C-alpha positions, 0 to 999 in steps of 0.5 A: 505512496506520500512524496518528501515535499509538498505534503498539506497541513490540511490532509495531516491534520486532516486525518485527527481533526474529530480527535483534536475536536473533541480533545479540545472541547473536553479539555476546555468543559475540565477546565470550566468545570473545575473552576467552577467547582474551586470558587464554590468548595474551594478543593483542587480536583487533580492527580498526579502527574506520574499516573498519567507518564506510566501510562503514556510511557507503556502506550508510547512503546505499543505504538511504536511496536505497531508502527514498526509491525504496520511498517513493515507489512508496507515495504514487504509490499514494496519490495515484492513490486519491486521484484515484480519490476525485475522479473517483468523485465527478466521475462521479457529479455528472454521472450526475446533473446530465448524465442527464436527460428533459425528464419525470421518471421512475421509469427514468430515476431507475433508471438513476442509482441503478443507475450511480452504485451500480456505482461504488460496486463498482467501487472496492471491486472494484479495492481487493479486487483489488489485496489477492488478494481475491476481488471478487466476494462483496463486490460482488454487494450493489450489482449486479443479477441481470444485472451480477452474472453479466456480471461473474463473466465476468471475470477483471479484475473493475474492467474488466468494471464500467468496461464496463457503465459504456461499455454505458449511456453508449451507451444513455442517448444512445439514450434522449436522457438526454444528447447527444454533448458530455456524452457525451463528458464523462463517458466521459472520467471513465471513461476517468481511472478507467480509467487509475488502474486501470493505474497501481495494476495498475501498481505492484502487478505491478511487482516491486522489483529483488531483486538490489538489496535481496539486497545491500544485505541482504547488506551490512548484515549483512557490517557488523553482523558486522563492527563487534563487531571494532573495538566491543570495544577501545572499550566491552569488554563493554557493546559488545554493547548497542552493538552491538544498537543500531546494527544494530537502526537499520539494519536498521529502516530497511531494513523499513521500505523493504521495507513501504512497496515494496509498497502493495498486499499487505493490511498494516497500512503499506497504502495504506488502499484499503478504507478509501478505498472506504467513503469514497467510497460515502459520499459516492456515497450521501450523493450520492444522498440515501439514507437509509441511510448506512455508517458508517466503516471501523472503525479499528485500534488503530495503521492503518488498511486 
């Protein structure tokens, strides 16, 4: 996720440097051809400004709509991970307060710690899987050997961890550490976590309509290529920087929409799932009163992941 400050110009310009270069070369070529053509024939070639103006207006509306849809996908992903934060804290609180015994024993303490630590692993496993990463090496430190061997059999590692949650919940009920109502309450929290995982997978696997983006991109280039013929009479050779500035604005908006439409692709504009997972880890370990609390995820110059 991009931060408010210190976004370098090189990052912004780097997104459209090839487009700007092509437009600059094209504008200079049109200007040189126009000067040579006018010196031979004394006839100017241009088109009315209203033609690219109408086309630019239509493209502006389409880009605005696409940017809005892309932001909605990004914002939905952030809302889902906000719910994951809340449900992870709720699950840990329920495990610590509802799962209890008349006599405090080491087995119960180990059970609570194992349950909550597994929830930390679940957050990181989901974050890694959404970014097409390999989750198992990262979460091995949070799991016992038996748990790690169990989840390694699954393609969907986060789901396997939730399955272990359910098995342990049943075990706690059999041991008499909680009653049916408490089991249902904790199971509801696990169900909400499963729902959030499904929502993330839906966003990840639902491809933004490629034809829609392709048509807008094509129309944008038609607008850009026709614009010099409308500006050349108004600005002369100054037409080139004016052309570059106008086209840069449109290309930046298009790039912004493209980056926001996929919030789990390991880019600076992504939803910061690893940073959120580390925040959850810190909160849950503090709830367990552990002495070693991990540091916050390191921030890059202008974004967090």
